[in-house]
C-alpha positions, 0 to 999 in steps of 0.5 A: 569496401567494408561491411558497414559501407555496403550495408549503408549502400544497401539501405539506400536501395531500400529507398531509391531506385537510382543511387549516385556515387561520387568518388571525390578523391578518385580512390574507390574505383577498385571498390566499385568494380569489385562490388556486387549487389543483387538486383543492382546494375552498376554504371559509370558516369563518364561524359555519357549523361544523355545516354544514361538518362535515356536508359534510366528513364526510358529503356529500364524504368524499373531497374535499380542502378548504381551510378559511379563518377570518378571525381568530385560531384559537378556543380549544379550548373554543369550536372546534366543528371541533376534532376535525377539526383534531386529525387534519388539517393546519393552514397557517401563514403566518409564516416560522417556521411555513412552514419547519416545514411545509416540513420536516415538523417539529412545533411543538417545533422552533419555538424552534430554527428561530427561534434559527437563522433565518438558516440558512433564508434560503437555499433551497440550505441547506434543500435540503441539510438536507432529506435529513438529516432523519428522520421522528422528528427529534430536537431534540438532533441537529437543530443538528448537521445544520444545522452539517453543511450549514454546513460543507459535508458530508452526514454528520450526525456532529458530528466531521465538521463539526469536521474540516471547520472545522479543515481550513478553518482550516489553509488560513487560510480562515474562510468556513464558520466565519463561516457557522456564526456567522451562523446562530447555531450557534457557541455550540452548536458550542463547547458540543459541543466542550466536552461531547465532548472537554473543551475549555473556554476563555474565548476558544476558537479552532480552531487552539488546539483543534487544539493541545490535541488533539495535546498531550493525545493525546501526553501520554496516549501518554507516560503523562502526564495528558491535558488533554482526554478520551479521546474527543479521542484517538478524534477524532484517529484518525478525523480522521487516517483521513478521506480528505476532511480528513486534509490538515488533520490533517497540517498541524496535526501538523507545526505542533504538532510544531514548536510543542511541540518534540516532537523534544527531548521524545522524546530521553528516551523509549524508542522502544518506548513509541511504536511504536503512536503516529503523531501526529508525523513526529518519532516515526517518526524517533525509532523509526528511530533506536532500531531503528537502535541495536538493529540496529547493536549487535545487541542485538535479535533479527531477530524483534523488529526485524521486530515493531517495523517491522510496527507502524510500517507502519500509521503515517501517515508510513510512506510517507515512511520506508518505505525507512528501515525496510526498510533496517533490516529488511534490515540486521537479517536480514543480520547474522542470516544471517551468524551462524555461517555456514560457508564451507567448499567441497569441490567445484564442485557443492557450492559451487553447492549451498551458494550457491543454498540458503543463501549467496545470501541474504547477497547478496540482503540486501546488495542490499536494504539498499543499494537501500533506503538509496539510496531513503531520502531524506537517510539516507546520512549517518545510516546511514553507520556501519551501511553501513560495518559491513555493507560490512566484513562483506560484503566481508571476512567473506563475499565474500572468504572464500567465493570464496577457498574456491571458487577452491581448490575449482575448482583441486582439481576440475580441470575446469569442471563442477558435475554434477548442475547443468547447464552453460550450454553444455548449455542448449539441448539440456537445456531447449529441445530436449525441448520442441521434440521434443514439438512444443510451443512455448517462449519464452526470456527472457535477461536480461543480468546477472541473477544467481542471487539476483535470479532467486530474487526473481523466482520469488517475484514470478512466483508471486505473479501469479495462475495463474502458477507458477515454479521455479528451478534453478541453471546454471553459466556458461562462463568467462569469464563475460561477455556474448558467450560467455554469449549464445553458450552459450545457443544451439543448437550443437555447439562454441563457440570464439573467433574468431582475434582474440577479439572474436567467439564462434563457434557451430559456426563461425558468428558469434553477435554480435548479435541477427540472427546469433543469430536465423539460428542458431535459424532454421536449427536450427528450420527457420525456426520461430524468432524473436528480439526485444529486450524493448522490441519485445515490450512494445511489440507489440499482443497479437494481433501477439505471439500470431501470433509465438507461434503461428507459431514453436516457439521465441522468444528475448527479449533483456532488458538493464537490469542489465548496461547500467547496471552496465557503465558507470563512470558508472552502476555505483553504480545497479546495485541500482536497475537490478535492481529495474527489471529485476524489474518489467520481467521480470514485465511480459514474463512477463505479456505472453508468457503472455497471448499463449499462451506457456505454456512460458517460461524466464527465464535469464541470460548471466552474473551479477556482482560488486558492492561498493558501497564504493570499492575499495582496493589490496588488492582488486586482483590483487597480482602484476602480470598480463602481457597478453602473448599476450592478445587479450581482456582485462577486469578479471576475465579474460584470453583469449589464447595462451601466457599467462604463469602468475601465482600470483594467477590461475586458469589454464584451457585451452579444453578444460577449459572445454568450448570448442574451439580452443587458446586459454587463459583466466585469471581472478583468484583470489577476487574481485580485479580486474585494473587497467584504465583507463577502466572501472568496478571495483565492478560486474564480471563475467567471472571465476569467483566464485559470484556471476558464474558461477551463474545462474538457470534459471526455468521459468514456467508459466501455469495455467487456475485461480486459485491465489493467495489472501489469508490468512484472519483470524479473530476470537478470541471471549473469555469474555464478549460484554458490553462494560461499559467505554469500551474493548474488547480483541480478539484477531485471528488469522491462520490461515496464514503468508504465502507467494508464493501466500498474500498479506498482508491489510489489514483495517479494524476498528471497532465499529458500531451495528446501524444502521451508526454507527461508535462507536469508533476505526477501526483499519487492520491489516496481517496479513503474518505469515510464521511457521509457528508459529501462536502468532506470528500473532495480533494484539491490538487495543484499541478506544476508544469515542466518547461519542456517544449511540449509544455510551452506551445498552444495545444490540447492537453489532458488531465489523466487519472490512472488506477493501479492494476491489482497484483502488478506495478502497472497502471490503467486509465481511469478518467481524463479531462481535456484543457487548452494549454495557452502558454507562450512564455517560459517566464510563466514559471 
């Protein structure tokens, strides 16, 4: 007897005390006589039924017996041991019977086993099938489990087998499908495809099926009659969301888009009807074109544009077009910010107040637009008309007008002061000394070129870090607004002056050039308890080393240079907005690193801001009256420093004392935003002058608390009037209870309808709740679910709408909320 038969017999004895063995063909006596099973007594049935029954039931009621009968099983009328047989086991020796016994299946599965006998040629396949079977296995679901094994997954759902076969075909492979055919499962497979999705072809094929799936779903989306059932659309959504098989979906989507000539079909369709559809990549292109026209023509409100883009964020192609959408969002907000803007300025302090409370948003949105445009692949040409419009508005309607009004206000004021806002030369005495006087510690990050609007974005980012809080206030730099003077002004000093040749700025007569000289000044003031580092050094330090520096020093200055390093080079100035994004990323890392090293008081500030105009400058962007550099010992595109400088109507003129500097030098800066002509230097990124963008810098105070202070928005299920489901779809309203803020983060939710046993019976929706409106009416989301026509979804039962949220840093999801409904659907025609 082979090992498989012995194993099958042993398995029977795990369930029964008495096992009957009928040797129909009288060929297995030698096997019976040679067989030895521990703890089992072998007996033969040979006209001794009464004696056997007495021994089995009376004499040895606990002993295990194998009863062998040479010949066919007697009829029930002639079988004197029938009552014992009916509640004990029977051993079969043919292959089908052994399979039945091995899997614990009853005789009703004989036909199925014989039909798919080739499946059971493999012990591996049987081993994979075994855990899928249930104690009350269904004949209807059994072939689906065989199919699951053949297609290489452990789910019993038919649609997963279909995904596996379609994905395999997309790779020009057919090993799994050939196994399906060899196991005689292809007829069942195509019958199920027809039953579930309505695909009925004389010569069915996987690639043809995929084409029909996409074609039917697209027809449904544009209001035409679909070729397949609604369940085909549900299947597509499940396939798209499958982490295992989505690659196949993407391949077919691209191929079908080309074969169906989707771009030409979209040309006559309003993009608004497709905002919820992401079948093809071309749909995103079409939506981008539609939103572009609405934004450029100013025919849609920013609120409407935001709603459109929010819908597209769940598109499977969004990652490919994220920067296109974000550029459109920034453009829409830019136009809105400029509407009705008044650029009147009466004084320096009013200019600082208006810029930091209102106008800085225009610079921010201009930066966002150009940043996203620069990262949107092959979009520069498509966006060219919008870029030209934005450039014209930014330069002519905003930048030029604002800074002309600002220059006039400076001239009227007479002295460089913006009370109650701090002057940069007061930085140490106002922000650092009070902390030191209380014997506390403080760290200062000085980011070269971090202008106010970039700092404003940093505040939001830092506030989004758990246990961190940040607040910002403006500070007015000195003039000229360039690195050497700005860095000197941030150090402790009584007076600042230019060295005779102008190349070095002196603090109380001491050079401030370079990190070493600045550290000497700080250490002298703090009696050795000060340290100076560049950002790379800090980021490269081990935690314990950095803690020791924080512990042993009262003040630490960290110099950070990404923005100015990129912007100040003629070869890289056009990448300055990308540098701003890089700087923001690195500044967050520095904040985390320092606060983790117990630096609980932290300030981020800057030496100066900058002007940047992306378009090539024209002659009108330069100072109209030639500027003489006679007497100048320091010159740049935006300033002159020297003695006895010649007056010029295009320039603002200051004495050193008017700018809180010592010495007898004079300083000139162009009015407005004009540049002076210089060879060899860039002209789009500049600083040194007196524009608001150059001279208003942030002072960001960062503190780290002990308690968690960030959270996610809450989402509630709004219950309808009835909890009964009587059709093939369910509409639900989900409500975001609070607006998104720096501390209250957006929440991604996955939603679907499940049976109580956890079987998904609808499409599964991934939803982003990121509403920022304070108006509660603006924060609800209506979601429609379509049901599958699986057996679980066609019978009266309780089902659950389940909301799940992602587990951070994993691909897993966890329960969030649920609501129970009563499913009362009896007919497939509901679909």
